[in-house]
VOGU-3710 file (C-alpha; in Angstrom, 3 decimals, decimal comma):
1> mvqslarcrs> -13,410/5,113/3,494  -12,811/2,152/1,426  -15,894/0,050/1,404  -14,937/-2,657/-1,109  -12,369/-3,567/-3,681  -13,399/-3,920/-7,198  -12,303/-7,493/-8,647  -11,061/-8,823/-11,807  -13,903/-10,773/-13,469  -11,620/-13,559/-14,313
11> cgvprelaen> -9,160/-14,238/-11,433  -10,886/-12,356/-8,564  -7,588/-10,167/-7,742  -8,335/-6,694/-6,930  -8,454/-4,635/-9,971  -6,310/-1,834/-8,389  -3,633/-4,135/-7,899  -3,401/-4,669/-11,653  -3,634/-0,748/-12,248  -0,774/-0,065/-9,843
21> ciwtgaggia> 1,798/-3,150/-9,884  3,576/-5,074/-12,460  5,370/-8,136/-11,967  8,472/-8,106/-14,260  10,977/-10,675/-15,615  13,521/-9,904/-12,945  11,448/-11,108/-10,157  10,464/-7,659/-8,991  7,103/-5,965/-8,522  7,078/-2,337/-9,902
31> lrsfrgnrva> 4,256/0,183/-9,175  3,296/1,919/-12,327  2,283/5,213/-11,092  5,257/5,328/-8,611  7,938/5,857/-11,127  9,453/2,423/-10,892  9,259/2,186/-6,911  9,786/-1,458/-6,028  7,589/-3,421/-3,455  7,892/-6,954/-1,988
41> migdraidif> 5,564/-9,265/-0,141  6,583/-10,086/3,427  4,614/-12,111/6,192  3,447/-10,322/9,390  5,105/-13,019/11,629  8,497/-11,991/10,232  7,701/-8,545/10,926  6,286/-9,177/14,204  9,550/-10,879/15,305  11,545/-8,148/13,750
51> weklvssgvn> 9,883/-5,447/15,750  9,869/-7,542/18,927  13,729/-7,546/18,404  14,079/-3,844/17,546  12,205/-2,711/20,608  14,347/-4,730/23,074  17,443/-3,340/21,154  16,115/0,424/21,945  16,872/1,493/18,542  13,318/2,027/17,482
61> eallsreknv> 13,271/5,846/17,279  15,959/6,083/14,772  14,551/3,508/12,612  11,038/5,086/12,618  12,563/8,616/11,612  14,123/6,933/8,698  11,152/5,044/7,743  9,056/8,222/7,819  11,514/10,138/5,519  11,547/7,131/3,044
71> mrhfsadsma> 7,777/6,855/3,041  7,446/10,667/2,575  9,793/10,526/-0,424  7,766/7,316/-1,763  4,563/9,124/-1,362  5,597/12,015/-3,538  5,647/9,955/-6,564  2,384/8,207/-5,385  0,556/11,346/-5,057  1,513/12,344/-8,840
81> girgkvtrfg> -1,603/13,763/-10,500  -3,347/14,192/-7,164  -0,796/16,127/-5,236  -0,052/19,175/-7,463  -0,271/22,331/-5,171  -2,091/20,717/-2,324  -4,404/23,299/-0,590  -4,851/23,001/3,170  -8,499/22,608/2,677  -10,497/21,339/-0,237
91> avkkraleai> -11,320/18,516/-2,329  -7,873/17,801/-3,450  -6,773/17,091/0,017  -9,828/14,724/0,355  -8,776/12,804/-2,510  -5,300/12,257/-1,524  -6,615/10,912/1,801  -8,686/8,449/-0,109  -5,768/7,446/-2,191  -3,998/6,744/1,182
101> eglcavlglg> -7,025/4,630/2,371  -7,108/2,697/-1,029  -3,477/2,105/-1,196  -3,233/0,645/2,387  -5,921/-1,795/1,598  -4,681/-3,091/-1,666  -1,265/-3,679/-0,381  -2,527/-5,260/2,734  -1,204/-2,884/5,442  -4,620/-2,402/7,110
111> kveverfspg> -7,641/-0,346/6,963  -7,114/3,241/7,397  -10,121/5,552/8,557  -9,658/9,248/8,834  -11,873/10,398/11,724  -10,892/13,870/12,022  -8,343/16,031/10,071  -7,639/19,638/10,248  -4,564/20,200/7,756  -1,725/21,736/9,403
121> emasillvkp> -3,052/21,424/12,821  -4,102/17,869/13,921  -5,572/14,588/12,906  -7,144/11,428/14,315  -6,900/8,285/12,373  -8,199/5,020/13,103  -5,774/1,958/12,072  -7,968/-1,156/11,728  -5,914/-4,257/12,586  -2,574/-2,765/11,094
131> lnpwllaagi> 0,001/-4,966/9,926  2,261/-3,346/12,180  0,920/0,029/13,810  4,427/1,613/14,232  5,389/1,020/10,684  1,774/2,140/9,289  2,019/5,189/11,342  5,393/6,309/10,276  4,176/5,889/6,720  1,048/7,886/6,959
141> vgilegldni> 2,993/10,611/9,107  5,431/10,843/6,394  2,809/11,106/3,716  0,778/13,935/5,458  4,096/15,743/6,101  4,863/15,567/2,561  1,544/16,893/1,440  1,382/19,706/4,007  5,150/20,547/3,983  5,076/20,707/7,819
151> sydyrlleag> 5,955/18,296/10,758  3,797/16,400/13,032  4,218/14,730/16,425  2,361/11,609/16,759  1,569/8,899/19,239  -0,847/5,815/19,124  -3,619/4,982/21,281  -5,131/1,491/21,779  -8,494/1,524/20,318  -9,822/-2,037/21,200
161> kgdqrliley> -9,930/-5,341/19,134  -6,450/-4,931/17,745  -7,097/-1,440/16,427  -4,861/1,739/17,128  -5,700/5,301/16,841  -3,045/7,654/15,413  -3,033/11,090/16,991  -1,230/13,856/15,086  -0,320/17,445/15,985  1,396/20,307/14,477
171> sgednrnadd> 4,874/20,494/15,579  6,364/23,171/13,162  7,194/24,103/9,586  9,354/21,703/7,662  11,942/22,940/5,162  13,285/19,603/4,106  13,658/18,607/0,583  12,411/15,000/-0,393  15,065/15,189/-3,008  17,681/15,051/-0,483
181> indrpdlpey> 16,838/11,657/0,737  19,197/8,922/-0,446  17,042/6,089/-0,024  15,299/6,456/-3,431  14,626/2,937/-5,060  14,918/2,063/-8,491  13,834/-0,936/-10,697  15,095/-0,946/-14,397  12,451/-1,993/-16,922  12,439/-5,773/-17,945
191> ipgtvldtcd> 10,547/-7,546/-20,533  7,845/-9,766/-18,685  8,596/-13,489/-18,767  8,762/-14,759/-15,586  7,954/-18,362/-14,136  4,620/-17,215/-13,461  1,386/-17,774/-15,403  -0,674/-14,900/-15,856  -4,399/-13,938/-16,102  -5,644/-13,329/-19,433
201> ccglpldlee> -7,785/-10,517/-18,459  -5,833/-8,367/-16,000  -2,373/-9,750/-16,464  -1,538/-10,498/-12,890  -0,011/-13,756/-11,713  -2,602/-16,516/-11,418  -0,823/-17,395/-8,157  -2,144/-14,532/-6,490  -5,302/-16,412/-6,107  -3,517/-18,162/-3,281
211> fkwdelygti> -3,849/-14,841/-1,319  -7,225/-13,595/-0,311  -7,954/-9,867/0,104  -10,324/-8,763/2,912  -11,172/-5,226/2,272  -12,876/-4,955/5,618  -9,855/-4,967/7,378  -7,410/-4,191/4,709  -5,425/-7,547/5,004  -4,047/-10,189/2,626
221> ktangvhrma> -4,101/-13,554/3,941  -3,130/-16,999/2,452  -5,680/-19,357/1,134  -5,868/-21,152/4,444  -6,400/-17,895/6,060  -3,669/-18,544/8,584  -0,846/-16,122/7,685  -1,163/-12,521/6,764  0,951/-10,948/3,847  1,480/-7,328/2,779
231> flprpvlqim> 3,644/-5,447/0,274  6,386/-2,928/1,694  8,362/-0,531/-0,236  11,803/-1,521/-1,028  13,636/1,168/0,817  11,712/0,236/3,941  12,731/-3,119/3,778  16,512/-2,120/3,100  16,151/0,078/6,452  14,766/-2,904/8,441
241> anapndgsge> 17,401/-5,223/7,090  20,351/-2,825/8,130  18,880/-2,219/11,586  20,854/-2,219/13,916  23,984/-2,127/11,559  26,893/-2,565/14,165  29,396/-3,917/11,826  29,997/-7,006/13,604  29,303/-9,314/10,802  26,163/-10,896/12,517
251> sglleeaiyl> 22,952/-11,175/10,548  20,675/-8,515/10,803  17,377/-8,280/12,734  15,195/-8,829/9,507  17,182/-11,960/8,402  16,738/-13,512/11,783  13,216/-12,684/11,705  12,555/-14,286/8,440  14,512/-17,300/9,269  12,703/-17,844/12,413
261> stveqsgqri> 9,114/-17,242/11,028  10,206/-19,604/8,086  11,305/-22,477/10,542  8,039/-21,862/12,354  5,461/-21,740/9,527  7,117/-24,330/6,982  7,254/-27,944/7,384  8,250/-29,692/4,260  10,608/-29,353/1,223  9,971/-26,929/-1,202
271> pdediarila> 11,073/-28,056/-4,936  13,322/-25,809/-6,714  10,626/-24,617/-9,131  8,420/-23,601/-6,449  11,102/-21,541/-4,764  11,551/-19,741/-8,020  7,850/-19,278/-8,397  7,546/-18,006/-4,665  10,450/-15,481/-5,130  8,970/-13,958/-8,251
281> lrgwgridea> 5,364/-13,950/-6,906  6,746/-12,054/-3,843  8,790/-9,725/-5,887  11,955/-10,738/-4,299  14,048/-11,519/-7,254  14,653/-14,029/-10,133  16,607/-17,351/-9,475  19,287/-17,700/-12,263  20,642/-21,076/-10,938  19,852/-23,556/-8,182
291> hrkdrswris> 21,809/-26,617/-7,062  20,648/-28,363/-4,106  22,351/-31,552/-3,317  22,182/-33,102/0,162  23,866/-30,633/2,377  25,514/-28,341/-0,244  23,269/-25,665/-1,757  24,410/-23,252/-4,622  21,717/-20,689/-5,695  22,035/-17,415/-7,606
301> ifqpvdtsmi> 19,541/-14,714/-7,501  19,351/-11,538/-10,121  18,386/-8,438/-8,595  17,435/-9,592/-5,174  15,076/-7,028/-3,459  17,303/-7,403/-0,427  20,006/-10,039/0,132  19,318/-10,476/3,821  15,735/-11,221/3,370  16,402/-13,875/0,890
311> agwlrglyti> 19,450/-15,301/3,188  17,063/-15,537/6,110  14,463/-17,519/3,863  17,062/-19,823/2,588  18,641/-20,629/5,990  15,152/-21,575/6,921  14,261/-23,814/4,202  17,962/-25,300/4,634  17,314/-25,852/8,282  13,876/-27,483/7,707
321> evgkephlsl> 15,226/-29,839/4,948  18,779/-30,889/6,319  17,753/-30,462/9,934  20,327/-28,070/11,130  21,145/-24,580/10,622  23,668/-23,898/7,843  26,880/-21,709/7,460  25,772/-19,417/4,784  28,350/-17,333/2,477  27,139/-14,686/0,111
331> vfryeaafye> 28,926/-12,998/-2,820  27,466/-10,196/-5,058  28,732/-9,880/-8,545  27,374/-7,208/-11,043  23,391/-7,738/-10,267  23,220/-10,979/-8,816  23,615/-12,740/-5,309  25,320/-15,835/-5,083  24,415/-17,940/-2,043  26,347/-20,894/-0,793
341> ld> 24,824/-22,950/2,077  26,595/-26,068/3,762
//
């Protein structure tokens, strides 16, 4: 069980974050030991709105299945050096479970407590105030299936006080090959040199002091304690951004969720330099150009973590500043996305 997070003696940010994450010059966040997998910070309100819309549309089972597969592939790299040939019983499996607990806390997904676990048979895992219970459950099941190379059936039970209990039961052998999954993320290497000032001690952005890590519940909150944030893997965000994908040309559920949460939570104009800083801090991408004049905005972003996420955010900022929802067009050339709002 994760009792506390060791902190940087200079800036107070969790040391595990410095050991696992690097903010790149391209406005991305790469996980060091995860072979370049990219993560991005997203708010809980946007995720809540997304899941409300998803459940009402009736496509949640297919999405959960894809997320579980992606998280399984994602975990294969995260367990490098721990995984090896994981035995069904023994210290290696215990270390892997501790790594899962620690990772969930550092990334703000929630605190995970393994209550009972018989590898290859069943498990009972307490999710303490999870960012989103179904999202976290899909990730944990994917990780455990990857470690045991079997399939689990799982369900969630209310545990009181905002907690959930994840119950897993063996459902059969699993012969899938993680290398067959096409949702593998990538993030080229870039020389650090962002708009962010970094801590001389740990090298993390000083702006991370705006967020407070609460290891008791495995959450990240803004300095005022109102909004909760968390890091999600890029492939999971891309799956969310494309659900449902009916080809109608309408904005996706994630874009609408971020748009609505931005309008709800923001209340004033954000200067251009702060837009660039926020994007880089969250790992969403790097602004190459930004022209905001009256009702006409032209913004280009290099290697956006997901174009629809940023589209929702820019639409929200435009609505707050101009007083009406914009018409947005997007062109993607080379590795940059060009947004026009008017």
